[in-house]
N, C-alpha and C positions, 0 to 999 in steps of 0.2 A: 630495521624500522619496527616499532611496535604496531600492533593491530590498529590502535587509535591513529597513530601517525600515518599509517598506510591508507586507511579509508579517507582521512581528511585530505591527503595528497591527491587521491583519485578524484574526489569532489572538486578540488581546486585546480585540477589539470596540471599538477606538478609531477616530477619524476618519482618513480616508485622502485622498490627493490624486487617486487613480484606482484602478480595479479592478486586482487582481493578475493576473499571467499566468504560466502554465507550459505550454509547448508539448506536454509529453510527450516521448517518446524514439522516434525512428524505429527500427523493427526492423532487424536486421542486413541483411535482404534489401532494405530500403528505403533504406539509408544512402547508397549510391552515387548514387541518384536525387536525394537532397537535397544531396549534395556538388556534383553537377553543376549543380543549379538555383541554388544560392547561390555557386557558384564558390569553394568551399573544399575542403580535403582532410583536415581534422581535426574530430573530433566536438566538441571544446571550442570551436573557432572557430564551428562551426555553431550551437552552443548560444547563443553571444552574438549571432549574426546573427538568431536567432529571437526575441530580445528577452525572454528569460526573467527572472523575478524570483527564482526559487528553483531549487535544484539538489538532486536526491536522490542521495546517495552511500551505497549499501548497503554496510555494513561486511563482510558475510559472506564474499564471495569474495575480497576484498582481504586479509582478515585470516587466512583459513584456509589452511594449507599443503597440504591434501590436495584435489586436483581432483575426487576421487570424492564430495565432499560430507561432511557431518558424520556421517551414519548409514550410508553405503554400502549403500543399498537394493538388493535383488535380487542381492547379491553382485557388484555392478558391471555387471550385465546391463542392457540398455536397458529403460526403462519403456514399456509399450505402452498402458496405461490406468490410471486410478485404481482400477479393480477388480482389478488384478493383485495377487495375494496375496503377502505377504512373511512374514517370520519369525514374526509373532504371529498369523497368520491362523487357526491351529488351537489357539492357546494357551487353555487352560482353567484354569490355575492361576496366580494372580498372582505366586507365588513364582518362576516361571520367568523373570519379567521381570528379576530381579536378575542372572541369569546372562549376560545380553547384554553385549557389550563396548561400553559407552556412551562417547561421545567425551569427551575431556578439554579443558575450556575453557582450561586453561593453555597449550595449544598455539597459541592465537590470538596474532597479532602485529599491533598496530594502527598501526605506523609507516607502512605504505603508505596507510592510511586518513587519517592526519593530513596526509600530503603532498598527497593529493588534495583534502582540505577546504581547506587553506591556499592552493590555487591558485584558489579562488573567493571571495576575501575580500569582494567587493562584492555577493555574492548571499546570500540567506537559504539556509541549509544544513539539509536534513532528512537525518538519518542514524540510526545504530544498526543492530543486527542485525535482519534482516527478520522473524525469529522466527515462521515460518509453521508453528507446531506442529500446527495442525489438518490441514494438507496432509501433514505428516509422518506423522500417525496414519493418514490414508487410505492412505498407502504401506505402513506397517507391517502393517496388517490387510487391505488391499483395501477400497475404499470401502463396498461392501455389507456385508462382514463387520464393519467398524467400526460402522456404524449398527445392525446387528442385535445386536451384542454389547452395545450400550448397554442393551438389554433383557434379553438372555440371560446375560450375564456382565459386569455393570457393574464388578466388582472388578478384572478384567483391564484394562478400558478405563481406569479411574482410575489403575491402577498404571503403565501405559505413558505415560499423559498426564502424570503427575507427573514421570517421568524426563525426558521431552522438554521440558516446561516448565521444569523446574529447570535443564536444560542452558542454555536460552536466558536464564534469569534470571542464572545465573553468567556466561555470555558477555557479557551486556549490562552487568553490573557492571564487568567489565574494560574493556569498550568505553567506558562513560560515565566511568570513572576517567581514561581517556586523552583523550576528546574532548568531554565535556559542556560545557566552557567555550568550545568552538570552534563549536558548532552551535546552531541555533535551535529544533529540534523533533526528538523521537523519532518516526520514521515506520516503522510496521510493519504487516503485513497478512496476512490469510487471506480466502479467498473463501467466504463463508457462504451465498450465495444463488444460485438459478437465476433464469431470466427471470420466473418466476411466484411463487416463494416461497423461504423458507429451505430448505436441504437437509435439515435435521433440525427436529423440532418446537421451538418456543420453550422448552418444558420441558427437553428434552434439551440444548439450547444452554446454558440457565442452569445445569444440573447438571454437564455434562461440559466445557464450553468456556469459559464466562464466567469461572470462577475463574482460569484461566490468563491470559486477557486482562487481568483486573483486577490480577493479580500483576505483570504486565509494565508496566502503566500506573502502578501505585503506585511501582514501582522508578524509572521515568523521572521521576515527580513529585518523588521524594526528592532528585533531582539538580537540581531547579528547571527541568526541561524542559517545554515544551509537548508535547502528544501528538497526532499525526495518525494516524487509523486508516484502513486501506484494506480495503474489501471490495467486490468486484463483486456484481452480482445484486440481487434483491429482498430487502432486509434491513429493511424498514420496521418489522416487528414487534419488532425488538430495538434499534432506535436509542435508545429511552429507557434501556435497560440499558447501552448504551455510554456515554451521557451520564452516567448515575449512576456508572459506573466511572471517569469522569474525562477522557474525550477532549475535546480542544479543537477538532478539525476532523475532518470526514469526507470521504473520497475513495473512488471517483471519481464517484459519483452516476450509475449506469447509467440513462441517461435513459428508455429504453424498458422497463425492468423495472417490474413491478407495484408501485405505491405509491411510486415513486422520482421522480415528476415534480416539477419545480421548485416549482410552486405548493404542493403538499402539504408538501414538505420545509421551505420557507420559512415557511409558516403555522405549522407545528408546532414548528420547532426553531431558527429563526435567532436567537432570543433567547438560546439556550444555546450554540451552536457555530457555527464557520465552515464553509464548504463549498469544496471544491476539485474542479473537474471540471464535469460536466453537459452538455458539448457532445457530442451524440450521435455515436458512432463506428460505429453499426450501419447507419445510412442517410444521415445528413446529411453527415458528412465524406467518406465514400467516393463518394457519388452526387449530392450537392447542388452548387449553383453557389457561387462565392465570395460572391455577394450573399445567397444563402440563409443561408450561414454567418454573415455579418455581422448579418443580421436576427435570427437566433436568439441570438447573443451579446448583442445590445442588449436583447433580451427578458429574458434571464437576469439581466443587470445590474439591470434594473428590479425583477425579482421578488425577488432576494436582497439588493439594496442593498450596503452596505459590507462584508458578511461573506462575500465571494466572491473566489476565485481562479479565473479562467476557465482551463479546461483540458479536454482530451478526456475522455469518459466511460470511457475506458481509456487508461492512460498509454503503451501501446505503439502507435506510429503504423504502421499497416499499409502494405504496399507499394502498395495500390490507392488510397491517399489522395493526391490531387494536392497538391503543395507550395503551389499557389495557394490552396487552402482553409485550410491552416495559416497562411499569411500573412494571409488574410482574418480568421481567428479572432484572430490577434495584433492586427491593426490595429483591429478593433472593440473588443477588450479595452482597448487603450491610449487609446481616445478618452475625453475628459472630457465629461460625468461618466461 
């Protein structure tokens, strides 16, 4: 099977020749170390050296002309934390939301995205706008304010949410018009969990966040795309909601987060969705040996069966992760069966 055929078979729940593999992406600070190890000098060459079956091409930064981002948080000043308040921190009247200068999706240009996609013809391509509306709302309000206003002023939260989600819907319409026939899945994400639990109650998630998630999924499905959802953290309580909304795969399976162990996920959900990730980035990849990594990859393959793409439990490869451990992860993933 080709990489493209393999990843699509995993997403469809069809038979495969071997487990899929995605190495994740070395952080900027780690990149030179990986260039030196593999004797390459370009990220794309490194990507092939690592033996990946899929590539993620986020459309956002390639398509948007403003380096300040869509919403120009904090007037262009640096963000120090998610609790840093921005323009809607003190907003008490949902009508104030209309006065904000919302970004225009007509400014997006997807020609650079198409060029990048077409350079990976032999790989499965995950793309679309990253659409991290939940994180954007944390910035607009400050995280504490955002969560508190869900109770004290839900109309304001809903009004800002609608504006942000609608921007991503319109942006993704333009994106999918340009690239839907060239990609294999819509990949988008928000981090809904901590190490121990959701960051908001399941009830608040279903009222304020799930409708936006569902709207984006429905849009991608209308273009015939598979949908891969990213969320770090312990999100076990809402996985059924995400499945009902239409996701085809979940990423990255934070291995040490509560309720996100492989056995639980496979037992409860592998009949419904595929899984991408699961190789622990908190302890195993930074501090384990290559043999430790291989042992864990082989275990994950047995637990999940054919509905698995082996990948780190966070896609960013930290500078402290030895290249030897990424090679071990790859080698064990590519073993048959």
